All heavy atoms as TSV, in Angstrom:
chain	resi	resn	atom	element	x	y	z
A	1	ALA	N	N	-7.288	3.392	-3.661
A	1	ALA	CA	C	-6.786	2.029	-3.619
A	1	ALA	C	C	-5.282	2.032	-3.837
A	1	ALA	O	O	-4.769	2.832	-4.593
A	1	ALA	CB	C	-7.475	1.198	-4.680
A	2	ARG	N	N	-4.620	1.132	-3.181
A	2	ARG	CA	C	-3.171	1.022	-3.259
A	2	ARG	C	C	-2.795	-0.079	-4.246
A	2	ARG	O	O	-3.324	-1.178	-4.188
A	2	ARG	CB	C	-2.647	0.675	-1.864
A	2	ARG	CG	C	-1.178	0.672	-1.732
A	2	ARG	CD	C	-0.823	0.459	-0.237
A	2	ARG	NE	N	0.213	-0.523	-0.108
A	2	ARG	CZ	C	0.033	-1.829	0.046
A	2	ARG	NH1	N	-1.161	-2.332	0.110
A	2	ARG	NH2	N	1.041	-2.645	0.164
A	3	ALA	N	N	-1.889	0.202	-5.168
A	3	ALA	CA	C	-1.426	-0.797	-6.131
A	3	ALA	C	C	-0.500	-1.775	-5.429
A	3	ALA	O	O	0.290	-1.393	-4.573
A	3	ALA	CB	C	-0.700	-0.120	-7.284
A	4	GLN	N	N	-0.616	-3.033	-5.773
A	4	GLN	CA	C	0.259	-4.057	-5.226
A	4	GLN	C	C	0.903	-4.788	-6.387
A	4	GLN	O	O	0.218	-5.283	-7.268
A	4	GLN	CB	C	-0.540	-5.037	-4.363
A	4	GLN	CG	C	0.315	-6.141	-3.772
A	4	GLN	CD	C	-0.511	-7.100	-2.943
A	4	GLN	OE1	O	-1.729	-6.998	-2.857
A	4	GLN	NE2	N	0.151	-8.052	-2.338
A	5	GLN	N	N	2.241	-4.826	-6.395
A	5	GLN	CA	C	2.955	-5.534	-7.452
A	5	GLN	C	C	3.172	-6.959	-6.986
A	5	GLN	O	O	3.686	-7.199	-5.905
A	5	GLN	CB	C	4.293	-4.852	-7.744
A	5	GLN	CG	C	5.003	-5.469	-8.929
A	5	GLN	CD	C	6.170	-4.619	-9.378
A	5	GLN	OE1	O	6.129	-3.405	-9.283
A	5	GLN	NE2	N	7.192	-5.259	-9.861
A	6	LEU	N	N	2.741	-7.911	-7.814
A	6	LEU	CA	C	2.826	-9.318	-7.442
A	6	LEU	C	C	3.843	-10.019	-8.332
A	6	LEU	O	O	4.060	-9.631	-9.468
A	6	LEU	CB	C	1.437	-9.954	-7.555
A	6	LEU	CG	C	0.412	-9.246	-6.669
A	6	LEU	CD1	C	-0.993	-9.577	-7.071
A	6	LEU	CD2	C	0.638	-9.589	-5.216
A	7	GLY	N	N	4.469	-11.070	-7.827
A	7	GLY	CA	C	5.603	-11.771	-8.441
A	7	GLY	C	C	5.464	-12.189	-9.887
A	7	GLY	O	O	4.561	-11.797	-10.595
A	8	GLY	N	N	6.395	-13.025	-10.309
A	8	GLY	CA	C	6.426	-13.491	-11.680
A	8	GLY	C	C	7.471	-12.743	-12.480
A	8	GLY	O	O	8.038	-11.758	-12.031
A	9	GLU	N	N	7.756	-13.252	-13.674
A	9	GLU	CA	C	8.770	-12.644	-14.530
A	9	GLU	C	C	8.400	-11.217	-14.891
A	9	GLU	O	O	9.193	-10.296	-14.796
A	9	GLU	CB	C	8.914	-13.490	-15.786
A	9	GLU	CG	C	10.024	-13.045	-16.696
A	9	GLU	CD	C	10.179	-13.978	-17.862
A	9	GLU	OE1	O	10.452	-15.160	-17.631
A	9	GLU	OE2	O	9.997	-13.515	-18.996
A	10	ARG	N	N	7.180	-11.028	-15.343
A	10	ARG	CA	C	6.645	-9.692	-15.608
A	10	ARG	C	C	5.584	-9.452	-14.559
A	10	ARG	O	O	4.510	-10.031	-14.616
A	10	ARG	CB	C	6.019	-9.635	-17.003
A	10	ARG	CG	C	7.024	-9.769	-18.097
A	10	ARG	CD	C	6.335	-9.614	-19.420
A	10	ARG	NE	N	7.272	-9.797	-20.486
A	10	ARG	CZ	C	6.968	-10.320	-21.647
A	10	ARG	NH1	N	5.746	-10.726	-21.877
A	10	ARG	NH2	N	7.869	-10.455	-22.580
A	11	ALA	N	N	5.888	-8.638	-13.615
A	11	ALA	CA	C	4.984	-8.435	-12.485
A	11	ALA	C	C	3.661	-7.829	-12.933
A	11	ALA	O	O	3.593	-7.058	-13.883
A	11	ALA	CB	C	5.640	-7.539	-11.453
A	12	ILE	N	N	2.611	-8.207	-12.245
A	12	ILE	CA	C	1.280	-7.669	-12.479
A	12	ILE	C	C	1.014	-6.652	-11.377
A	12	ILE	O	O	1.246	-6.932	-10.200
A	12	ILE	CB	C	0.214	-8.786	-12.438
A	12	ILE	CG1	C	0.432	-9.748	-13.607
A	12	ILE	CG2	C	-1.185	-8.200	-12.451
A	12	ILE	CD1	C	-0.481	-10.942	-13.585
A	13	VAL	N	N	0.557	-5.490	-11.748
A	13	VAL	CA	C	0.184	-4.485	-10.762
A	13	VAL	C	C	-1.323	-4.577	-10.576
A	13	VAL	O	O	-2.086	-4.291	-11.494
A	13	VAL	CB	C	0.605	-3.064	-11.208
A	13	VAL	CG1	C	0.148	-2.033	-10.188
A	13	VAL	CG2	C	2.117	-3.003	-11.397
A	14	ALA	N	N	-1.726	-5.038	-9.411
A	14	ALA	CA	C	-3.143	-5.222	-9.105
A	14	ALA	C	C	-3.589	-4.112	-8.162
A	14	ALA	O	O	-3.037	-3.966	-7.079
A	14	ALA	CB	C	-3.376	-6.586	-8.488
A	15	VAL	N	N	-4.578	-3.349	-8.570
A	15	VAL	CA	C	-5.061	-2.234	-7.762
A	15	VAL	C	C	-6.267	-2.655	-6.923
A	15	VAL	O	O	-6.306	-2.406	-5.726
A	15	VAL	CB	C	-5.419	-1.019	-8.653
A	15	VAL	CG1	C	-5.997	0.100	-7.820
A	15	VAL	CG2	C	-4.177	-0.538	-9.394
A	16	SER	N	N	-7.212	-3.332	-7.523
A	16	SER	CA	C	-8.423	-3.687	-6.779
A	16	SER	C	C	-8.185	-4.908	-5.896
A	16	SER	O	O	-7.341	-5.764	-6.176
A	16	SER	CB	C	-9.578	-3.969	-7.740
A	16	SER	OG	O	-9.371	-5.205	-8.398
A	17	ARG	N	N	-8.944	-4.998	-4.842
A	17	ARG	CA	C	-8.861	-6.140	-3.932
A	17	ARG	C	C	-9.167	-7.435	-4.672
A	17	ARG	O	O	-8.483	-8.439	-4.505
A	17	ARG	CB	C	-9.834	-5.953	-2.765
A	17	ARG	CG	C	-9.878	-7.143	-1.798
A	17	ARG	CD	C	-10.997	-7.014	-0.771
A	17	ARG	NE	N	-12.313	-6.789	-1.332
A	17	ARG	CZ	C	-13.099	-7.758	-1.840
A	17	ARG	NH1	N	-12.698	-9.005	-1.846
A	17	ARG	NH2	N	-14.291	-7.474	-2.329
A	18	VAL	N	N	-10.177	-7.406	-5.524
A	18	VAL	CA	C	-10.580	-8.601	-6.264
A	18	VAL	C	C	-9.449	-9.074	-7.177
A	18	VAL	O	O	-9.144	-10.269	-7.229
A	18	VAL	CB	C	-11.872	-8.340	-7.075
A	18	VAL	CG1	C	-12.189	-9.510	-7.973
A	18	VAL	CG2	C	-13.026	-8.045	-6.135
A	19	MET	N	N	-8.806	-8.150	-7.877
A	19	MET	CA	C	-7.717	-8.535	-8.769
A	19	MET	C	C	-6.540	-9.096	-7.979
A	19	MET	O	O	-5.917	-10.071	-8.392
A	19	MET	CB	C	-7.288	-7.338	-9.621
A	19	MET	CG	C	-6.348	-7.700	-10.717
A	19	MET	SD	S	-7.153	-8.835	-11.852
A	19	MET	CE	C	-5.766	-9.268	-12.868
A	20	ARG	N	N	-6.228	-8.508	-6.833
A	20	ARG	CA	C	-5.149	-9.046	-5.989
A	20	ARG	C	C	-5.480	-10.467	-5.554
A	20	ARG	O	O	-4.619	-11.346	-5.553
A	20	ARG	CB	C	-4.916	-8.150	-4.771
A	20	ARG	CG	C	-4.198	-6.859	-5.101
A	20	ARG	CD	C	-3.696	-6.137	-3.853
A	20	ARG	NE	N	-4.709	-5.949	-2.827
A	20	ARG	CZ	C	-5.480	-4.875	-2.708
A	20	ARG	NH1	N	-5.356	-3.879	-3.553
A	20	ARG	NH2	N	-6.367	-4.787	-1.744
A	21	GLU	N	N	-6.745	-10.709	-5.204
A	21	GLU	CA	C	-7.166	-12.046	-4.785
A	21	GLU	C	C	-7.041	-13.044	-5.933
A	21	GLU	O	O	-6.631	-14.187	-5.722
A	21	GLU	CB	C	-8.597	-12.016	-4.251
A	21	GLU	CG	C	-8.713	-11.330	-2.908
A	21	GLU	CD	C	-10.155	-11.150	-2.450
A	21	GLU	OE1	O	-11.087	-11.556	-3.180
A	21	GLU	OE2	O	-10.350	-10.604	-1.350
A	22	VAL	N	N	-7.386	-12.635	-7.141
A	22	VAL	CA	C	-7.263	-13.512	-8.315
A	22	VAL	C	C	-5.803	-13.892	-8.530
A	22	VAL	O	O	-5.462	-15.073	-8.687
A	22	VAL	CB	C	-7.843	-12.836	-9.585
A	22	VAL	CG1	C	-7.443	-13.583	-10.846
A	22	VAL	CG2	C	-9.353	-12.727	-9.483
A	23	VAL	N	N	-4.925	-12.904	-8.532
A	23	VAL	CA	C	-3.503	-13.162	-8.776
A	23	VAL	C	C	-2.920	-14.025	-7.655
A	23	VAL	O	O	-2.167	-14.966	-7.914
A	23	VAL	CB	C	-2.722	-11.846	-8.950
A	23	VAL	CG1	C	-1.229	-12.111	-9.066
A	23	VAL	CG2	C	-3.223	-11.096	-10.175
A	24	GLU	N	N	-3.278	-13.746	-6.424
A	24	GLU	CA	C	-2.780	-14.546	-5.304
A	24	GLU	C	C	-3.258	-15.994	-5.405
A	24	GLU	O	O	-2.493	-16.922	-5.118
A	24	GLU	CB	C	-3.183	-13.913	-3.978
A	24	GLU	CG	C	-2.407	-12.631	-3.693
A	24	GLU	CD	C	-2.985	-11.791	-2.565
A	24	GLU	OE1	O	-4.004	-12.192	-1.964
A	24	GLU	OE2	O	-2.419	-10.718	-2.303
A	25	ALA	N	N	-4.499	-16.211	-5.827
A	25	ALA	CA	C	-5.019	-17.574	-6.007
A	25	ALA	C	C	-4.246	-18.297	-7.115
A	25	ALA	O	O	-3.899	-19.483	-6.976
A	25	ALA	CB	C	-6.509	-17.535	-6.342
A	26	LEU	N	N	-3.954	-17.583	-8.206
A	26	LEU	CA	C	-3.184	-18.196	-9.290
A	26	LEU	C	C	-1.776	-18.550	-8.831
A	26	LEU	O	O	-1.228	-19.585	-9.237
A	26	LEU	CB	C	-3.135	-17.254	-10.494
A	26	LEU	CG	C	-4.469	-17.045	-11.210
A	26	LEU	CD1	C	-4.326	-15.989	-12.292
A	26	LEU	CD2	C	-4.999	-18.349	-11.780
A	27	GLU	N	N	-1.189	-17.727	-7.982
A	27	GLU	CA	C	0.153	-18.018	-7.474
A	27	GLU	C	C	0.156	-19.224	-6.533
A	27	GLU	O	O	1.170	-19.904	-6.399
A	27	GLU	CB	C	0.749	-16.785	-6.803
A	27	GLU	CG	C	1.105	-15.721	-7.824
A	27	GLU	CD	C	1.622	-14.431	-7.223
A	27	GLU	OE1	O	1.531	-14.248	-5.984
A	27	GLU	OE2	O	2.117	-13.596	-7.992
A	28	LEU	N	N	-0.983	-19.522	-5.913
A	28	LEU	CA	C	-1.087	-20.725	-5.093
A	28	LEU	C	C	-1.157	-21.976	-5.960
A	28	LEU	O	O	-0.657	-23.037	-5.591
A	28	LEU	CB	C	-2.331	-20.661	-4.192
A	28	LEU	CG	C	-2.280	-19.687	-3.029
A	28	LEU	CD1	C	-3.635	-19.647	-2.319
A	28	LEU	CD2	C	-1.178	-20.077	-2.052
A	29	VAL	N	N	-1.763	-21.868	-7.126
A	29	VAL	CA	C	-1.920	-22.999	-8.045
A	29	VAL	C	C	-0.642	-23.249	-8.835
A	29	VAL	O	O	-0.302	-24.390	-9.140
A	29	VAL	CB	C	-3.098	-22.723	-9.020
A	29	VAL	CG1	C	-3.180	-23.777	-10.101
A	29	VAL	CG2	C	-4.403	-22.644	-8.258
A	30	ALA	N	N	0.090	-22.206	-9.157
A	30	ALA	CA	C	1.242	-22.286	-10.064
A	30	ALA	C	C	2.269	-23.363	-9.720
A	30	ALA	O	O	2.759	-24.035	-10.627
A	30	ALA	CB	C	1.911	-20.915	-10.175
A	31	PRO	N	N	2.621	-23.582	-8.461
A	31	PRO	CA	C	3.659	-24.578	-8.166
A	31	PRO	C	C	3.237	-26.033	-8.390
A	31	PRO	O	O	4.053	-26.933	-8.339
A	31	PRO	CB	C	3.979	-24.354	-6.684
A	31	PRO	CG	C	3.392	-23.045	-6.325
A	31	PRO	CD	C	2.272	-22.809	-7.273
A	32	HIS	N	N	1.965	-26.282	-8.633
A	32	HIS	CA	C	1.457	-27.649	-8.766
A	32	HIS	C	C	1.433	-28.105	-10.225
A	32	HIS	O	O	1.210	-27.312	-11.131
A	32	HIS	CB	C	0.059	-27.745	-8.149
A	32	HIS	CG	C	0.052	-27.354	-6.710
A	32	HIS	ND1	N	0.497	-28.185	-5.709
A	32	HIS	CD2	C	-0.302	-26.195	-6.108
A	32	HIS	CE1	C	0.402	-27.566	-4.546
A	32	HIS	NE2	N	-0.081	-26.352	-4.754
A	33	ALA	N	N	1.628	-29.399	-10.423
A	33	ALA	CA	C	1.619	-29.981	-11.766
A	33	ALA	C	C	0.172	-30.240	-12.184
A	33	ALA	O	O	-0.311	-31.368	-12.143
A	33	ALA	CB	C	2.423	-31.271	-11.789
A	34	THR	N	N	-0.509	-29.198	-12.549
A	34	THR	CA	C	-1.905	-29.313	-12.959
A	34	THR	C	C	-2.203	-28.313	-14.064
A	34	THR	O	O	-1.503	-27.302	-14.204
A	34	THR	CB	C	-2.850	-29.075	-11.754
A	34	THR	OG1	O	-4.189	-29.351	-12.140
A	34	THR	CG2	C	-2.750	-27.659	-11.236
A	35	ALA	N	N	-3.212	-28.618	-14.833
A	35	ALA	CA	C	-3.647	-27.674	-15.870
A	35	ALA	C	C	-4.510	-26.597	-15.217
A	35	ALA	O	O	-5.202	-26.855	-14.237
A	35	ALA	CB	C	-4.449	-28.399	-16.940
A	36	VAL	N	N	-4.456	-25.405	-15.774
A	36	VAL	CA	C	-5.248	-24.291	-15.255
A	36	VAL	C	C	-6.097	-23.756	-16.398
A	36	VAL	O	O	-5.583	-23.479	-17.475
A	36	VAL	CB	C	-4.342	-23.167	-14.703
A	36	VAL	CG1	C	-5.157	-21.974	-14.262
A	36	VAL	CG2	C	-3.482	-23.691	-13.568
A	37	LEU	N	N	-7.388	-23.644	-16.172
A	37	LEU	CA	C	-8.300	-23.069	-17.162
A	37	LEU	C	C	-8.742	-21.711	-16.645
A	37	LEU	O	O	-9.318	-21.598	-15.564
A	37	LEU	CB	C	-9.523	-23.963	-17.371
A	37	LEU	CG	C	-10.632	-23.395	-18.253
A	37	LEU	CD1	C	-10.129	-23.193	-19.690
A	37	LEU	CD2	C	-11.851	-24.296	-18.222
A	38	LEU	N	N	-8.447	-20.679	-17.409
A	38	LEU	CA	C	-8.882	-19.328	-17.066
A	38	LEU	C	C	-10.038	-18.976	-17.988
A	38	LEU	O	O	-9.890	-19.005	-19.204
A	38	LEU	CB	C	-7.750	-18.326	-17.240
A	38	LEU	CG	C	-6.513	-18.568	-16.383
A	38	LEU	CD1	C	-5.416	-17.594	-16.759
A	38	LEU	CD2	C	-6.861	-18.444	-14.919
A	39	GLN	N	N	-11.164	-18.652	-17.418
A	39	GLN	CA	C	-12.360	-18.323	-18.181
A	39	GLN	C	C	-12.784	-16.905	-17.857
A	39	GLN	O	O	-12.958	-16.566	-16.692
A	39	GLN	CB	C	-13.489	-19.278	-17.779
A	39	GLN	CG	C	-13.990	-20.131	-18.876
A	39	GLN	CD	C	-15.128	-21.007	-18.374
A	39	GLN	OE1	O	-15.086	-21.549	-17.279
A	39	GLN	NE2	N	-16.135	-21.143	-19.180
A	40	ALA	N	N	-12.938	-16.098	-18.893
A	40	ALA	CA	C	-13.371	-14.716	-18.687
A	40	ALA	C	C	-13.824	-14.146	-20.019
A	40	ALA	O	O	-13.619	-14.751	-21.066
A	40	ALA	CB	C	-12.233	-13.885	-18.117
A	41	GLU	N	N	-14.421	-12.983	-19.957
A	41	GLU	CA	C	-14.850	-12.303	-21.175
A	41	GLU	C	C	-13.630	-11.889	-21.979
A	41	GLU	O	O	-12.543	-11.682	-21.435
A	41	GLU	CB	C	-15.683	-11.079	-20.825
A	41	GLU	CG	C	-17.004	-11.425	-20.165
A	41	GLU	CD	C	-17.819	-10.183	-19.838
A	41	GLU	OE1	O	-17.657	-9.161	-20.531
A	41	GLU	OE2	O	-18.607	-10.259	-18.894
A	42	ALA	N	N	-13.823	-11.750	-23.286
A	42	ALA	CA	C	-12.748	-11.301	-24.167
A	42	ALA	C	C	-12.235	-9.941	-23.711
A	42	ALA	O	O	-13.007	-9.097	-23.253
A	42	ALA	CB	C	-13.251	-11.227	-25.606
A	43	GLY	N	N	-10.920	-9.761	-23.803
A	43	GLY	CA	C	-10.333	-8.476	-23.461
A	43	GLY	C	C	-10.067	-8.265	-21.985
A	43	GLY	O	O	-9.837	-7.153	-21.546
A	44	THR	N	N	-10.086	-9.353	-21.196
A	44	THR	CA	C	-9.876	-9.202	-19.750
A	44	THR	C	C	-8.505	-9.706	-19.304
A	44	THR	O	O	-8.304	-10.011	-18.138
A	44	THR	CB	C	-10.980	-9.917	-18.952
A	44	THR	OG1	O	-10.999	-11.296	-19.341
A	44	THR	CG2	C	-12.335	-9.288	-19.185
A	45	SER	N	N	-7.578	-9.795	-20.231
A	45	SER	CA	C	-6.177	-10.144	-19.926
A	45	SER	C	C	-5.979	-11.555	-19.398
A	45	SER	O	O	-5.081	-11.798	-18.596
A	45	SER	CB	C	-5.564	-9.132	-18.958
A	45	SER	OG	O	-5.608	-7.850	-19.511
A	46	THR	N	N	-6.775	-12.515	-19.849
A	46	THR	CA	C	-6.581	-13.888	-19.387
A	46	THR	C	C	-5.230	-14.436	-19.827
A	46	THR	O	O	-4.607	-15.189	-19.075
A	46	THR	CB	C	-7.710	-14.814	-19.874
A	46	THR	OG1	O	-7.867	-14.654	-21.281
A	46	THR	CG2	C	-9.009	-14.530	-19.176
A	47	GLU	N	N	-4.757	-14.057	-21.021
A	47	GLU	CA	C	-3.448	-14.561	-21.446
A	47	GLU	C	C	-2.336	-13.993	-20.564
A	47	GLU	O	O	-1.379	-14.693	-20.229
A	47	GLU	CB	C	-3.163	-14.264	-22.910
A	47	GLU	CG	C	-1.865	-14.923	-23.353
A	47	GLU	CD	C	-1.648	-14.959	-24.849
A	47	GLU	OE1	O	-2.604	-14.736	-25.614
A	47	GLU	OE2	O	-0.497	-15.210	-25.238
A	48	LEU	N	N	-2.445	-12.754	-20.154
A	48	LEU	CA	C	-1.468	-12.167	-19.237
A	48	LEU	C	C	-1.439	-12.955	-17.926
A	48	LEU	O	O	-0.367	-13.269	-17.399
A	48	LEU	CB	C	-1.803	-10.698	-18.957
A	48	LEU	CG	C	-0.931	-9.995	-17.929
A	48	LEU	CD1	C	0.490	-9.830	-18.439
A	48	LEU	CD2	C	-1.522	-8.651	-17.576
A	49	LEU	N	N	-2.600	-13.305	-17.413
A	49	LEU	CA	C	-2.675	-14.087	-16.178
A	49	LEU	C	C	-2.106	-15.487	-16.393
A	49	LEU	O	O	-1.404	-16.018	-15.534
A	49	LEU	CB	C	-4.107	-14.148	-15.665
A	49	LEU	CG	C	-4.678	-12.820	-15.181
A	49	LEU	CD1	C	-6.159	-12.967	-14.849
A	49	LEU	CD2	C	-3.913	-12.293	-13.984
A	50	ALA	N	N	-2.391	-16.090	-17.557
A	50	ALA	CA	C	-1.854	-17.422	-17.862
A	50	ALA	C	C	-0.330	-17.377	-17.928
A	50	ALA	O	O	0.360	-18.269	-17.418
A	50	ALA	CB	C	-2.433	-17.932	-19.173
A	51	ARG	N	N	0.208	-16.338	-18.540
A	51	ARG	CA	C	1.671	-16.197	-18.603
A	51	ARG	C	C	2.257	-15.998	-17.197
A	51	ARG	O	O	3.349	-16.480	-16.897
A	51	ARG	CB	C	2.058	-15.036	-19.512
A	51	ARG	CG	C	1.833	-15.349	-20.967
A	51	ARG	CD	C	2.295	-14.201	-21.875
A	51	ARG	NE	N	2.041	-14.516	-23.257
A	51	ARG	CZ	C	2.822	-15.320	-24.009
A	51	ARG	NH1	N	3.906	-15.846	-23.486
A	51	ARG	NH2	N	2.514	-15.567	-25.259
A	52	HIS	N	N	1.525	-15.334	-16.337
A	52	HIS	CA	C	1.968	-15.134	-14.954
A	52	HIS	C	C	2.028	-16.475	-14.223
A	52	HIS	O	O	2.998	-16.759	-13.516
A	52	HIS	CB	C	1.034	-14.156	-14.246
A	52	HIS	CG	C	1.457	-13.840	-12.849
A	52	HIS	ND1	N	2.554	-13.064	-12.564
A	52	HIS	CD2	C	0.932	-14.212	-11.650
A	52	HIS	CE1	C	2.693	-12.967	-11.251
A	52	HIS	NE2	N	1.724	-13.645	-10.682
A	53	VAL	N	N	0.991	-17.307	-14.390
A	53	VAL	CA	C	0.984	-18.637	-13.774
A	53	VAL	C	C	2.197	-19.427	-14.264
A	53	VAL	O	O	2.915	-20.044	-13.479
A	53	VAL	CB	C	-0.326	-19.404	-14.088
A	53	VAL	CG1	C	-0.223	-20.859	-13.663
A	53	VAL	CG2	C	-1.511	-18.743	-13.411
A	54	HIS	N	N	2.434	-19.393	-15.560
A	54	HIS	CA	C	3.564	-20.125	-16.145
A	54	HIS	C	C	4.891	-19.621	-15.572
A	54	HIS	O	O	5.763	-20.410	-15.209
A	54	HIS	CB	C	3.546	-19.983	-17.670
A	54	HIS	CG	C	4.628	-20.739	-18.352
A	54	HIS	ND1	N	4.606	-22.112	-18.469
A	54	HIS	CD2	C	5.774	-20.327	-18.951
A	54	HIS	CE1	C	5.690	-22.511	-19.109
A	54	HIS	NE2	N	6.414	-21.442	-19.415
A	55	ALA	N	N	5.043	-18.307	-15.469
A	55	ALA	CA	C	6.279	-17.713	-14.953
A	55	ALA	C	C	6.518	-18.063	-13.485
A	55	ALA	O	O	7.665	-18.094	-13.037
A	55	ALA	CB	C	6.246	-16.200	-15.132
A	56	CYS	N	N	5.453	-18.336	-12.740
A	56	CYS	CA	C	5.575	-18.678	-11.315
A	56	CYS	C	C	5.661	-20.192	-11.091
A	56	CYS	O	O	5.729	-20.634	-9.951
A	56	CYS	CB	C	4.373	-18.132	-10.547
A	56	CYS	SG	S	4.310	-16.342	-10.470
A	57	SER	N	N	5.649	-20.959	-12.170
A	57	SER	CA	C	5.611	-22.412	-12.041
A	57	SER	C	C	6.994	-23.037	-12.221
A	57	SER	O	O	7.899	-22.414	-12.780
A	57	SER	CB	C	4.654	-22.999	-13.083
A	57	SER	OG	O	5.276	-23.043	-14.354
A	58	PRO	N	N	7.134	-24.294	-11.775
A	58	PRO	CA	C	8.402	-24.983	-12.001
A	58	PRO	C	C	8.629	-25.298	-13.485
A	58	PRO	O	O	9.721	-25.658	-13.885
A	58	PRO	CB	C	8.280	-26.269	-11.182
A	58	PRO	CG	C	6.908	-26.345	-10.655
A	58	PRO	CD	C	6.218	-25.047	-10.943
A	59	ARG	N	N	7.612	-25.139	-14.309
A	59	ARG	CA	C	7.708	-25.402	-15.752
A	59	ARG	C	C	8.083	-24.150	-16.536
A	59	ARG	O	O	8.021	-24.146	-17.758
A	59	ARG	CB	C	6.367	-25.949	-16.256
A	59	ARG	CG	C	5.955	-27.225	-15.560
A	59	ARG	CD	C	4.542	-27.660	-15.912
A	59	ARG	NE	N	3.500	-26.681	-15.611
A	59	ARG	CZ	C	2.963	-26.483	-14.414
A	59	ARG	NH1	N	3.362	-27.173	-13.388
A	59	ARG	NH2	N	2.023	-25.588	-14.232
A	60	LYS	N	N	8.493	-23.098	-15.858
A	60	LYS	CA	C	8.737	-21.825	-16.533
A	60	LYS	C	C	9.821	-21.884	-17.603
A	60	LYS	O	O	9.823	-21.072	-18.515
A	60	LYS	CB	C	9.040	-20.722	-15.525
A	60	LYS	CG	C	10.292	-20.921	-14.729
A	60	LYS	CD	C	10.430	-19.817	-13.713
A	60	LYS	CE	C	11.571	-20.119	-12.755
A	60	LYS	NZ	N	11.572	-19.198	-11.642
A	61	ALA	N	N	10.729	-22.862	-17.530
A	61	ALA	CA	C	11.774	-22.993	-18.555
A	61	ALA	C	C	11.225	-23.620	-19.838
A	61	ALA	O	O	11.826	-23.491	-20.904
A	61	ALA	CB	C	12.936	-23.820	-18.023
A	62	ALA	N	N	10.084	-24.282	-19.749
A	62	ALA	CA	C	9.456	-24.914	-20.917
A	62	ALA	C	C	8.667	-23.877	-21.706
A	62	ALA	O	O	8.404	-22.773	-21.227
A	62	ALA	CB	C	8.530	-26.038	-20.462
A	63	ALA	N	N	8.283	-24.254	-22.904
A	63	ALA	CA	C	7.508	-23.351	-23.765
A	63	ALA	C	C	6.133	-23.088	-23.152
A	63	ALA	O	O	5.532	-23.965	-22.538
A	63	ALA	CB	C	7.345	-23.957	-25.143
A	64	PHE	N	N	5.655	-21.869	-23.326
A	64	PHE	CA	C	4.308	-21.491	-22.888
A	64	PHE	C	C	3.365	-21.713	-24.055
A	64	PHE	O	O	3.648	-21.301	-25.179
A	64	PHE	CB	C	4.280	-20.012	-22.474
A	64	PHE	CG	C	2.896	-19.489	-22.220
A	64	PHE	CD1	C	2.256	-19.759	-21.027
A	64	PHE	CD2	C	2.230	-18.742	-23.175
A	64	PHE	CE1	C	0.971	-19.289	-20.783
A	64	PHE	CE2	C	0.944	-18.266	-22.948
A	64	PHE	CZ	C	0.321	-18.535	-21.744
A	65	GLU	N	N	2.253	-22.400	-23.807
A	65	GLU	CA	C	1.259	-22.625	-24.852
A	65	GLU	C	C	-0.077	-22.069	-24.402
A	65	GLU	O	O	-0.560	-22.387	-23.331
A	65	GLU	CB	C	1.121	-24.114	-25.164
A	65	GLU	CG	C	2.373	-24.700	-25.776
A	65	GLU	CD	C	2.202	-26.151	-26.160
A	65	GLU	OE1	O	1.088	-26.514	-26.600
A	65	GLU	OE2	O	3.163	-26.906	-26.008
A	66	SER	N	N	-0.661	-21.243	-25.247
A	66	SER	CA	C	-1.948	-20.640	-24.959
A	66	SER	C	C	-2.964	-21.146	-25.986
A	66	SER	O	O	-2.672	-21.191	-27.168
A	66	SER	CB	C	-1.833	-19.116	-25.053
A	66	SER	OG	O	-3.085	-18.523	-24.891
A	67	VAL	N	N	-4.144	-21.542	-25.510
A	67	VAL	CA	C	-5.202	-22.013	-26.401
A	67	VAL	C	C	-6.413	-21.113	-26.205
A	67	VAL	O	O	-6.901	-20.947	-25.103
A	67	VAL	CB	C	-5.597	-23.479	-26.086
A	67	VAL	CG1	C	-6.739	-23.927	-26.963
A	67	VAL	CG2	C	-4.395	-24.392	-26.241
A	68	ARG	N	N	-6.858	-20.522	-27.285
A	68	ARG	CA	C	-8.088	-19.724	-27.248
A	68	ARG	C	C	-9.240	-20.677	-27.572
A	68	ARG	O	O	-9.407	-21.105	-28.708
A	68	ARG	CB	C	-8.024	-18.583	-28.256
A	68	ARG	CG	C	-6.949	-17.580	-27.947
A	68	ARG	CD	C	-7.053	-16.391	-28.889
A	68	ARG	NE	N	-5.858	-15.602	-28.938
A	68	ARG	CZ	C	-5.365	-14.841	-27.975
A	68	ARG	NH1	N	-5.994	-14.783	-26.834
A	68	ARG	NH2	N	-4.267	-14.152	-28.148
A	69	CYS	N	N	-10.006	-21.024	-26.565
A	69	CYS	CA	C	-11.065	-22.014	-26.710
A	69	CYS	C	C	-12.080	-21.638	-27.772
A	69	CYS	O	O	-12.665	-22.512	-28.411
A	69	CYS	CB	C	-11.748	-22.257	-25.364
A	69	CYS	SG	S	-10.626	-23.014	-24.165
A	70	ALA	N	N	-12.297	-20.356	-28.003
A	70	ALA	CA	C	-13.265	-19.924	-28.993
A	70	ALA	C	C	-12.832	-20.329	-30.407
A	70	ALA	O	O	-13.668	-20.417	-31.314
A	70	ALA	CB	C	-13.434	-18.408	-28.936
A	71	THR	N	N	-11.552	-20.598	-30.616
A	71	THR	CA	C	-11.070	-20.963	-31.943
A	71	THR	C	C	-11.011	-22.471	-32.150
A	71	THR	O	O	-10.719	-22.926	-33.248
A	71	THR	CB	C	-9.666	-20.385	-32.208
A	71	THR	OG1	O	-8.756	-20.959	-31.261
A	71	THR	CG2	C	-9.667	-18.874	-32.077
A	72	VAL	N	N	-11.315	-23.255	-31.111
A	72	VAL	CA	C	-11.283	-24.714	-31.220
A	72	VAL	C	C	-12.613	-25.184	-31.791
A	72	VAL	O	O	-13.670	-24.896	-31.238
A	72	VAL	CB	C	-11.023	-25.366	-29.830
A	72	VAL	CG1	C	-11.083	-26.873	-29.930
A	72	VAL	CG2	C	-9.697	-24.894	-29.270
A	73	PRO	N	N	-12.581	-25.911	-32.923
A	73	PRO	CA	C	-13.843	-26.382	-33.518
A	73	PRO	C	C	-14.542	-27.398	-32.598
A	73	PRO	O	O	-13.902	-28.143	-31.885
A	73	PRO	CB	C	-13.405	-27.066	-34.811
A	73	PRO	CG	C	-11.939	-26.982	-34.895
A	73	PRO	CD	C	-11.429	-26.328	-33.664
A	74	GLY	N	N	-15.830	-27.385	-32.644
A	74	GLY	CA	C	-16.490	-28.433	-31.891
A	74	GLY	C	C	-17.757	-28.046	-31.313
A	74	GLY	O	O	-18.472	-28.515	-30.634
């Protein structure tokens, strides 16, 4: 498999086709003024992907806020 480096402040190197598709989909969403919910198992780099979306967005100059849903009471 060939590694593909994808945009953002800190580039993500995606080797698998599936991972490249995930990152490309996030880059399509990033320019829009919408919230993005990333859901995955623990330890799968969701915060890295969230930071990538933020870095590719027009809001990149604003503070990045990450919420771990497992820590929210309810």
